[in-house]
ZALUM-173172 format. One record per residue (C-alpha): residue in three letters; x, y, z. Coordinates in pm, whole numbers. Layout:
ZALUM-173172
{"ALA",{X,Y,Z}}
...
END
This chain:
ZALUM-173172
{"MET",{874,-1505,-941}}
{"LYS",{598,-1335,-1137}}
{"GLN",{325,-1578,-1237}}
{"ALA",{134,-1590,-1563}}
{"THR",{-152,-1345,-1593}}
{"ARG",{-483,-1502,-1495}}
{"LYS",{-825,-1341,-1515}}
{"GLY",{-990,-1333,-1174}}
{"ALA",{-1354,-1391,-1089}}
{"VAL",{-1584,-1091,-1056}}
{"ARG",{-1755,-1233,-745}}
{"VAL",{-1632,-1447,-458}}
{"ASP",{-1888,-1719,-533}}
{"LEU",{-1754,-1745,-888}}
{"ILE",{-1398,-1829,-783}}
{"PRO",{-1330,-2190,-890}}
{"LEU",{-1279,-2419,-591}}
{"ASP",{-939,-2539,-715}}
{"ILE",{-820,-2177,-748}}
{"LEU",{-940,-2089,-397}}
{"GLU",{-767,-2395,-255}}
{"GLN",{-441,-2300,-426}}
{"LEU",{-474,-1945,-293}}
{"ASN",{-531,-2074,59}}
{"ARG",{-220,-2290,33}}
{"GLY",{-9,-2001,-96}}
{"GLU",{65,-2171,-426}}
{"ILE",{-55,-1894,-657}}
{"GLU",{-105,-1517,-651}}
{"THR",{-438,-1344,-650}}
{"ALA",{-559,-1213,-985}}
{"ASN",{-771,-931,-842}}
{"LEU",{-899,-779,-519}}
{"ILE",{-1198,-1014,-510}}
{"GLU",{-965,-1311,-476}}
{"GLY",{-757,-1130,-215}}
{"LEU",{-1062,-1068,1}}
{"ALA",{-1175,-1430,-42}}
{"ILE",{-855,-1584,94}}
{"ASP",{-882,-1751,433}}
{"GLN",{-573,-1592,587}}
{"ILE",{-582,-1826,886}}
{"ALA",{-586,-2133,661}}
{"LEU",{-308,-1979,453}}
{"MET",{-102,-1904,762}}
{"ARG",{-144,-2261,892}}
{"SER",{-55,-2412,555}}
{"VAL",{254,-2201,496}}
{"LEU",{400,-2224,845}}
{"THR",{345,-2599,846}}
{"SER",{517,-2635,509}}
{"LEU",{811,-2432,643}}
{"GLY",{838,-2639,961}}
{"ARG",{720,-2354,1186}}
{"GLU",{415,-2520,1343}}
{"ALA",{511,-2375,1682}}
{"TYR",{445,-2025,1544}}
{"ILE",{81,-2095,1461}}
{"GLN",{-69,-2065,1809}}
{"PRO",{83,-1722,1892}}
{"ILE",{-56,-1588,1565}}
{"LEU",{-398,-1737,1634}}
{"GLU",{-396,-1566,1974}}
{"ALA",{-312,-1232,1812}}
{"ILE",{-598,-1278,1566}}
{"GLU",{-842,-1374,1841}}
{"ALA",{-752,-1053,2027}}
{"LEU",{-859,-837,1733}}
{"PRO",{-1172,-629,1799}}
{"LYS",{-1271,-699,1439}}
{"ALA",{-1104,-931,1191}}
{"THR",{-1088,-762,849}}
{"PHE",{-860,-799,550}}
{"ASN",{-632,-523,679}}
{"THR",{-639,-605,1050}}
{"LEU",{-553,-968,973}}
{"ASN",{-261,-859,757}}
{"HIS",{-139,-635,1036}}
{"ALA",{-185,-888,1318}}
{"ILE",{-15,-1170,1130}}
{"GLY",{273,-949,1017}}
{"ARG",{322,-797,1362}}
{"THR",{329,-1138,1529}}
{"LEU",{562,-1281,1266}}
{"HIS",{799,-993,1338}}
{"ARG",{794,-1079,1710}}
{"LEU",{854,-1448,1641}}
{"ILE",{1128,-1385,1386}}
{"SER",{1303,-1148,1625}}
{"HIS",{1270,-1377,1927}}
{"HIS",{1396,-1684,1743}}
{"ARG",{1641,-1492,1521}}
{"ASP",{1469,-1667,1235}}
{"ASP",{1613,-1485,936}}
{"ALA",{1536,-1785,718}}
{"LEU",{1164,-1740,777}}
{"TRP",{1191,-1370,695}}
{"ARG",{1356,-1450,363}}
{"SER",{1087,-1706,287}}
{"ILE",{793,-1475,345}}
{"ALA",{957,-1170,186}}
{"THR",{1002,-1359,-142}}
{"HIS",{706,-1599,-122}}
{"SER",{504,-1683,-432}}
{"SER",{185,-1573,-253}}
{"ASP",{120,-1199,-272}}
{"THR",{-77,-1220,54}}
{"ILE",{227,-1354,235}}
{"ARG",{442,-1076,91}}
{"CYS",{178,-837,228}}
{"TRP",{240,-987,573}}
{"ALA",{609,-915,515}}
{"CYS",{526,-546,469}}
{"TYR",{385,-542,820}}
{"VAL",{691,-726,950}}
{"VAL",{894,-430,825}}
{"ALA",{644,-184,974}}
{"SER",{671,-356,1313}}
{"ARG",{1047,-303,1336}}
{"ASP",{1200,-22,1542}}
{"LEU",{1363,187,1270}}
{"ALA",{1434,545,1170}}
{"MET",{1203,679,898}}
{"ASP",{1465,658,624}}
{"GLU",{1530,295,721}}
{"TYR",{1159,212,706}}
{"LEU",{1144,349,352}}
{"GLU",{1461,170,248}}
{"GLN",{1329,-164,375}}
{"ILE",{979,-123,231}}
{"ARG",{1110,-24,-112}}
{"PRO",{1129,-380,-254}}
{"PHE",{760,-424,-170}}
{"ALA",{672,-81,-312}}
{"THR",{815,-203,-644}}
{"ASP",{661,-551,-627}}
{"HIS",{510,-674,-953}}
{"HIS",{179,-745,-776}}
{"PHE",{-66,-459,-730}}
{"GLY",{-180,-586,-390}}
{"VAL",{165,-589,-236}}
{"ARG",{227,-238,-364}}
{"GLU",{-92,-118,-193}}
{"ILE",{-8,-283,139}}
{"SER",{346,-146,124}}
{"TRP",{225,212,167}}
{"LEU",{-60,117,400}}
{"SER",{190,-51,632}}
{"MET",{397,269,647}}
{"ARG",{104,507,693}}
{"SER",{119,537,1075}}
{"HIS",{494,600,1066}}
{"ILE",{451,864,797}}
{"ILE",{185,1042,1003}}
{"GLU",{400,1029,1316}}
{"HIS",{702,1172,1131}}
{"LEU",{519,1374,867}}
{"ASP",{768,1652,798}}
{"LEU",{1062,1414,763}}
{"SER",{854,1170,559}}
{"LEU",{747,1440,315}}
{"ALA",{1109,1544,271}}
{"LEU",{1223,1186,208}}
{"LEU",{931,1103,-21}}
{"SER",{989,1418,-224}}
{"ASP",{1297,1237,-356}}
{"TRP",{1082,931,-431}}
{"ALA",{854,1156,-639}}
{"THR",{1141,1204,-885}}
{"ASP",{1248,838,-898}}
{"ASP",{1278,666,-1237}}
{"ASN",{1047,387,-1120}}
{"PRO",{678,483,-1152}}
{"TYR",{588,246,-868}}
{"ILE",{813,448,-637}}
{"ARG",{661,775,-755}}
{"ARG",{314,637,-690}}
{"PHE",{413,519,-343}}
{"ALA",{507,879,-260}}
{"THR",{162,1008,-346}}
{"GLU",{-51,719,-221}}
{"ALA",{131,704,112}}
{"THR",{66,1072,178}}
{"ARG",{-286,1120,43}}
{"PRO",{-473,1344,289}}
{"ARG",{-762,1098,306}}
{"GLY",{-660,786,120}}
{"VAL",{-844,456,105}}
{"TRP",{-885,212,395}}
{"CYS",{-651,418,610}}
{"GLN",{-620,691,871}}
{"HIS",{-655,1045,742}}
{"ILE",{-360,1285,765}}
{"ASP",{-520,1580,940}}
{"ARG",{-226,1817,888}}
{"LEU",{-240,1764,512}}
{"LYS",{-617,1800,506}}
{"ALA",{-577,2138,676}}
{"ASN",{-260,2245,494}}
{"PRO",{-189,2043,177}}
{"SER",{82,2290,76}}
{"LEU",{310,2102,316}}
{"ALA",{343,1843,38}}
{"GLY",{425,2099,-230}}
{"ASP",{778,1972,-293}}
{"LEU",{645,1619,-334}}
{"LEU",{363,1711,-572}}
{"GLU",{543,1960,-792}}
{"PRO",{762,1717,-993}}
{"LEU",{448,1518,-1080}}
{"LYS",{245,1792,-1249}}
{"SER",{311,1641,-1593}}
{"GLU",{360,1280,-1482}}
{"PRO",{370,1059,-1796}}
{"VAL",{240,730,-1648}}
{"LYS",{-139,693,-1609}}
{"TYR",{-99,475,-1297}}
{"VAL",{79,763,-1124}}
{"GLN",{-136,1035,-1282}}
{"ASN",{-442,884,-1117}}
{"SER",{-270,883,-780}}
{"VAL",{-164,1248,-810}}
{"ALA",{-516,1344,-912}}
{"ASN",{-663,1146,-623}}
{"TRP",{-426,1320,-382}}
{"LEU",{-548,1659,-499}}
{"ASN",{-911,1547,-504}}
{"ASP",{-867,1444,-140}}
{"ALA",{-725,1787,-60}}
{"SER",{-1004,1966,-246}}
{"LYS",{-1256,1850,14}}
{"THR",{-1093,2054,290}}
{"ALA",{-872,2303,104}}
{"PRO",{-1045,2379,-227}}
{"ASP",{-872,2713,-281}}
{"PHE",{-529,2548,-263}}
{"VAL",{-622,2286,-522}}
{"ILE",{-785,2532,-761}}
{"SER",{-486,2766,-744}}
{"LEU",{-236,2480,-789}}
{"ILE",{-423,2333,-1085}}
{"HIS",{-453,2669,-1260}}
{"ARG",{-80,2728,-1219}}
{"TRP",{10,2379,-1339}}
{"GLN",{-205,2418,-1650}}
{"THR",{-30,2746,-1730}}
{"GLU",{320,2619,-1665}}
{"SER",{270,2274,-1815}}
{"PRO",{5,2274,-2093}}
{"THR",{41,1901,-2163}}
{"ASN",{-216,1625,-2204}}
{"ALA",{-83,1466,-1885}}
{"THR",{-140,1780,-1681}}
{"ALA",{-485,1827,-1833}}
{"TYR",{-579,1471,-1735}}
{"ILE",{-455,1519,-1378}}
{"ALA",{-639,1851,-1353}}
{"LYS",{-971,1707,-1470}}
{"ARG",{-960,1421,-1222}}
{"ALA",{-829,1639,-940}}
{"LEU",{-1123,1877,-973}}
{"ARG",{-1394,1615,-1012}}
{"SER",{-1542,1657,-663}}
{"LEU",{-1539,2035,-685}}
{"ASN",{-1697,2026,-1030}}
{"LYS",{-1980,1806,-900}}
{"LYS",{-2066,2076,-649}}
{"SER",{-2073,2358,-903}}
END
């Protein structure tokens, strides 16, 4: 259930102790990225699994975390989610899956994204199962939803672009944004997609319906996608933007164009 809006601290050391304790027990959602990075995911994992009567699952997860070359926000998410998938599968623990997939803590729902990513599925099934997280009310879960799918998208790029081209026309702006964020040539905190850096036109069918995207949240993502591409394929981006501005002389297209060309304009 969506919780009341709460203003988050601007620095980790300014997070009230009672708020941090509630975050580490999984009782409330994070209000911003600062709080998300401040969470002790190990403490949260211990607290939640204990409350759910799954104490036996704690040690295997700790071992997976200890094996990490470097424990970061993303690698912890991945390791915990991957190990939860293994435990859920081994014990046929569908009840635990339902608990984490709908948990009040956004961090735990982020782990659920990586549970999905750890399954052995066809690409269309991955997208179908990640969709509820791509439309989550919490910004953090929406970000992890596409991050968790990134390696699968790269491995099956042509099929993924075809499937996500349909997402780019979805009525839900969160789904449209997933399509662009998940396929950004460079992206943030993620592996680059070398084929799209070299040949961004491969994503033409995905990008085209978004040239006059009405929602600012999605506009920014489209512009960031093109700004990524401009660093390795500037001619493609310039040509695309000029055509879009001719075909779609709207404020939305003008906004996307300005942001898409920001890196190129800095160089000129």
